[in-house]
C-alpha positions in Angstrom: 11.4 21.6 -25.0 10.4 18.9 -23.5 12.3 16.4 -25.5 15.5 18.6 -24.5 15.1 17.8 -20.5 14.5 14.2 -21.3 17.9 14.5 -22.7 19.6 16.1 -20.3 18.2 14.5 -17.1 18.6 11.1 -19.5 22.5 11.8 -20.1 23.4 12.9 -16.1 21.5 9.5 -15.1 23.8 7.5 -18.4 26.5 9.7 -17.3 26.8 8.5 -13.7 26.4 5.1 -14.5 23.1 4.3 -13.0 21.4 3.7 -16.1 20.2 7.0 -18.4 18.0 4.3 -20.7 15.5 3.0 -18.0 14.8 7.1 -16.7 14.8 7.7 -20.7 12.4 4.6 -21.7 10.1 5.7 -18.5 10.2 10.1 -20.0 9.8 8.6 -23.7 6.7 6.7 -23.5 5.0 8.8 -20.0 5.5 12.3 -21.4 5.6 11.7 -24.8 3.4 9.1 -25.8 6.1 7.2 -27.2 5.4 3.7 -28.0 7.2 1.5 -25.6 8.8 -0.6 -28.8 9.9 2.7 -30.0 11.1 4.1 -26.6 13.2 1.2 -26.5 14.3 0.8 -29.8 15.6 5.0 -29.3 17.4 4.0 -26.2 19.5 1.6 -27.6 20.8 4.3 -30.4 21.3 7.2 -27.5 22.9 4.7 -25.9 25.7 5.0 -27.9 27.1 8.5 -28.0 26.4 8.9 -24.1 28.3 5.9 -23.1 31.4 6.8 -25.2 31.2 10.0 -23.2 31.2 8.1 -20.2 34.0 5.7 -21.1 36.3 8.3 -21.9 35.8 10.2 -18.8 35.8 6.9 -16.6 39.0 5.5 -18.9 40.4 9.0 -18.0 40.1 8.3 -14.7 41.4 4.7 -14.2 37.7 3.0 -13.0 37.2 1.0 -15.6 38.5 -3.1 -14.9 39.2 -3.4 -19.2 39.8 -6.9 -18.9 36.2 -7.2 -16.7 34.6 -4.7 -19.1 36.2 -7.0 -22.3 34.6 -10.5 -21.0 30.9 -9.0 -19.7 31.0 -7.4 -23.0 31.1 -10.6 -24.8 28.2 -12.0 -23.2 26.3 -8.9 -23.4 26.4 -8.6 -27.0 24.6 -12.2 -27.0 22.2 -11.1 -24.3 21.4 -8.1 -26.2 20.4 -10.4 -29.2 18.7 -12.7 -27.4 16.8 -8.9 -25.7 16.3 -7.3 -28.8 14.5 -10.4 -30.6 12.4 -11.4 -27.5 11.3 -7.6 -27.3 10.5 -7.4 -31.3 8.3 -10.8 -30.9 6.6 -9.1 -27.5 3.3 -6.9 -27.2 3.9 -3.7 -26.3 1.4 -4.6 -23.2 3.5 -7.4 -22.0 6.6 -5.0 -22.8 5.2 -2.1 -20.4 4.1 -4.8 -17.7 7.4 -6.2 -18.2 9.2 -3.3 -17.6 7.2 -1.9 -14.7 8.5 -4.6 -13.0 11.9 -4.4 -13.8 11.8 -1.2 -12.6 10.0 -2.1 -9.6 12.3 -4.6 -8.8 15.2 -2.3 -9.2 13.6 0.2 -6.8 13.1 -2.8 -3.9 17.0 -3.1 -4.3 17.6 0.3 -4.2 15.7 0.5 -0.6 17.4 -2.8 0.5 20.5 -0.7 -0.2 19.9 2.3 1.6 18.5 0.3 4.9 21.4 -1.5 5.1 23.9 1.1 4.3 22.0 3.0 7.0 22.5 0.1 9.9 26.2 -0.5 9.0 26.5 3.7 9.4 24.4 3.5 12.7 26.3 0.3 14.2 29.7 1.8 13.8 28.5 5.1 15.1 27.4 3.1 17.9 30.8 1.3 18.4 32.7 4.2 17.8 30.9 5.6 21.0 31.2 3.1 22.9 34.9 2.5 22.5 
């Protein structure tokens, strides 16, 4: 049952384009006790069907800039090769530490974005009241 919930939560987050893999890796290591290398590799396989479904929905809704996507994908392939080789030769403890740092950076960025958006909306409301 735990695996079903993990798959469902990760799929929903993945479908929104926010990186379901990040959630999946965390949940597999934290809730299922799976080793970091295995969780990351499992994420890669999980990513294929979930991204195909998200692509279909977003192409239907004309939300994808195909030129940009192709350009980014080409260089993403090279980055994936480098990243996979780095992960293979990195010990589990270091990999967990780097993944934690990565999650921390994402969290800080999201907090910054929320504060920035709040300030913008607050300024807009203030400007509308003054006018």
